[in-house]
C-alpha positions as CSV (number, residue, x, y, z in Angstrom):
1,X,-64.2,-2.2,-20.1
2,X,-67.0,-4.5,-19.3
3,X,-69.8,-3.9,-20.3
4,X,-71.7,-6.3,-17.6
5,X,-71.4,-6.1,-13.5
6,X,-72.6,-9.6,-12.6
7,X,-73.2,-12.8,-14.8
8,X,-75.4,-15.7,-14.3
9,X,-75.0,-18.8,-15.2
10,X,-78.6,-21.1,-15.1
11,X,-78.7,-25.0,-15.3
12,X,-82.0,-26.0,-16.5
13,X,-82.0,-29.3,-16.6
14,X,-84.9,-31.8,-15.6
15,X,-89.0,-31.7,-16.6
16,X,-91.7,-31.4,-14.3
17,X,-93.8,-28.3,-13.2
18,X,-92.9,-25.1,-12.6
19,X,-93.1,-25.7,-9.0
20,X,-91.7,-28.6,-8.5
21,X,-87.8,-28.7,-6.8
22,X,-85.2,-29.9,-9.5
23,X,-82.1,-30.9,-8.4
24,X,-80.7,-30.4,-11.8
25,X,-82.1,-26.1,-11.5
26,X,-78.5,-24.4,-11.0
27,X,-78.0,-20.9,-10.9
28,X,-74.4,-19.2,-10.8
29,X,-73.2,-15.8,-10.2
30,X,-70.2,-13.7,-10.7
31,X,-69.2,-10.3,-10.6
32,X,-66.4,-8.2,-12.3
33,X,-63.8,-9.5,-9.4
34,X,-64.4,-12.0,-8.3
35,X,-65.5,-16.6,-9.4
36,X,-68.9,-18.0,-9.9
37,X,-70.2,-18.5,-6.9
38,X,-73.7,-21.4,-6.6
39,X,-77.0,-19.0,-5.7
40,X,-79.0,-21.0,-3.2
41,X,-82.4,-21.0,-4.2
42,X,-84.8,-19.3,-1.3
43,X,-85.6,-20.2,2.3
44,X,-88.5,-23.0,1.8
45,X,-89.4,-26.4,2.6
46,X,-88.2,-27.5,-0.9
47,X,-84.6,-27.8,-1.0
48,X,-83.5,-27.1,-5.0
49,X,-84.7,-24.3,-8.0
50,X,-88.1,-24.6,-8.9
51,X,-88.4,-22.8,-12.4
52,X,-90.3,-20.2,-10.8
53,X,-88.8,-19.7,-8.7
54,X,-85.8,-19.3,-10.6
55,X,-88.1,-16.7,-12.6
56,X,-88.9,-14.4,-10.0
57,X,-84.9,-14.1,-8.5
58,X,-84.1,-13.2,-12.3
59,X,-86.6,-10.5,-12.2
60,X,-85.5,-9.5,-8.9
61,X,-81.9,-9.3,-10.5
62,X,-82.8,-7.6,-13.7
63,X,-85.0,-5.1,-11.9
64,X,-81.6,-4.3,-10.2
65,X,-79.9,-1.3,-11.7
66,X,-77.1,-3.7,-12.0
67,X,-75.4,-4.2,-15.4
68,X,-76.5,-8.6,-16.0
69,X,-75.8,-10.8,-18.4
70,X,-78.0,-13.9,-17.7
71,X,-76.3,-17.2,-19.5
72,X,-79.6,-19.2,-19.8
73,X,-81.1,-22.2,-22.4
74,X,-83.9,-21.3,-24.1
75,X,-84.8,-24.8,-25.1
76,X,-86.3,-24.9,-21.2
77,X,-87.5,-21.9,-20.3
78,X,-89.2,-20.0,-23.0
79,X,-92.0,-19.6,-20.9
80,X,-90.4,-18.0,-18.6
81,X,-88.6,-15.6,-20.8
82,X,-92.3,-14.2,-22.4
83,X,-92.8,-14.1,-17.8
84,X,-89.3,-12.0,-18.2
85,X,-90.3,-9.8,-21.1
86,X,-93.8,-8.9,-19.2
87,X,-92.6,-8.4,-15.7
88,X,-89.3,-6.5,-17.0
89,X,-90.4,-4.6,-20.1
90,X,-87.6,-3.0,-21.8
91,X,-85.0,-3.3,-18.6
92,X,-84.0,-6.2,-20.5
93,X,-82.3,-6.8,-23.7
94,X,-83.3,-10.5,-25.1
95,X,-80.3,-11.1,-27.5
96,X,-80.4,-11.2,-30.7
97,X,-83.8,-10.7,-31.0
98,X,-84.1,-6.9,-29.9
99,X,-81.1,-6.6,-32.0
100,X,-77.6,-7.5,-32.0
101,X,-76.5,-4.2,-30.2
102,X,-76.8,-4.5,-26.1
103,X,-77.5,-0.8,-25.1
104,X,-75.2,0.4,-22.9
105,X,-75.8,0.0,-18.8
106,X,-79.2,-2.4,-19.4
107,X,-79.0,-6.3,-18.3
108,X,-79.6,-8.9,-21.7
109,X,-81.0,-12.3,-21.4
110,X,-78.9,-14.7,-23.8
111,X,-79.2,-18.0,-25.2
112,X,-75.9,-20.2,-24.3
113,X,-75.1,-23.7,-24.6
114,X,-72.6,-24.9,-21.5
115,X,-71.3,-27.2,-23.7
116,X,-69.1,-25.3,-25.9
117,X,-67.1,-23.9,-22.4
118,X,-67.3,-26.6,-19.6
119,X,-64.6,-28.2,-20.8
120,X,-62.6,-25.2,-19.8
121,X,-62.9,-24.9,-16.0
122,X,-62.1,-28.0,-13.3
123,X,-65.0,-29.7,-12.3
124,X,-63.5,-29.5,-8.7
125,X,-66.7,-31.4,-7.2
126,X,-69.0,-29.8,-8.5
127,X,-72.2,-32.4,-10.0
128,X,-72.8,-31.9,-14.5
129,X,-75.7,-29.1,-13.0
130,X,-73.8,-26.9,-11.2
131,X,-71.1,-27.3,-13.3
132,X,-72.7,-26.4,-16.5
133,X,-74.5,-23.2,-14.9
134,X,-70.9,-22.2,-13.4
135,X,-69.1,-22.9,-16.8
136,X,-72.0,-20.7,-18.3
137,X,-71.4,-18.1,-15.6
138,X,-67.0,-17.9,-15.8
139,X,-67.4,-18.0,-19.9
140,X,-69.6,-14.5,-19.3
141,X,-67.5,-13.5,-17.0
142,X,-64.5,-13.6,-18.6
143,X,-65.1,-13.2,-22.0
144,X,-66.5,-9.7,-21.1
145,X,-63.7,-8.9,-18.5
146,X,-60.8,-9.5,-21.7
147,X,-63.3,-8.5,-24.0
148,X,-64.2,-11.1,-27.0
149,X,-67.9,-10.8,-25.3
150,X,-68.1,-8.1,-27.8
151,X,-67.3,-9.9,-31.2
152,X,-69.0,-12.9,-30.1
153,X,-72.5,-11.3,-28.9
154,X,-72.2,-9.4,-32.8
155,X,-70.5,-12.6,-34.7
156,X,-69.7,-12.6,-38.0
157,X,-72.8,-13.5,-40.3
158,X,-74.5,-12.8,-43.8
159,X,-78.2,-10.7,-43.9
160,X,-80.0,-14.0,-44.3
161,X,-78.1,-15.4,-41.1
162,X,-79.2,-12.5,-39.3
163,X,-82.5,-12.8,-40.6
164,X,-82.7,-16.2,-39.3
165,X,-81.4,-15.6,-36.4
166,X,-83.4,-12.9,-35.4
167,X,-86.1,-14.8,-35.4
168,X,-85.2,-17.9,-34.1
169,X,-82.4,-17.1,-32.1
170,X,-78.5,-17.8,-32.0
171,X,-76.3,-19.5,-29.8
172,X,-74.2,-16.9,-27.8
173,X,-70.0,-17.7,-28.4
174,X,-71.0,-19.6,-31.7
175,X,-68.9,-17.4,-33.9
């Protein structure tokens, strides 16, 4: 049985301010029964997502009573992880920092690298940023539905590796 009702993939390409509307910021969302679809930013004069906009949107999604797994690139969003923690507290599990086992029914945020999976999916006219976010959402959904996600959430690591990963983090999907 899948652990998550919804999977979200985010591509955090581009650098500017938290309020900059960037073409490289893309969000895709999938549920257990459907393939990922792009999530447009909220209506505004800006055409693309901003980092703050994504963080606020995530707070709203993760506050819902819908177990959600987010495919996020933390190297570009570390300040936003703190923002999510402050806004949501214990409602969200930051994997693996909060532990390798995600409590049943809880949403989680994990670090991912789209390069691990993007070649498994046809581009179908998406830009590179769109395809990265799509691939993350698609892989998370498929791994959860088919079962191997549980193995990736609890990789075979030595005690020493787990200790280091508990401080520095771990990439979901790396064995």
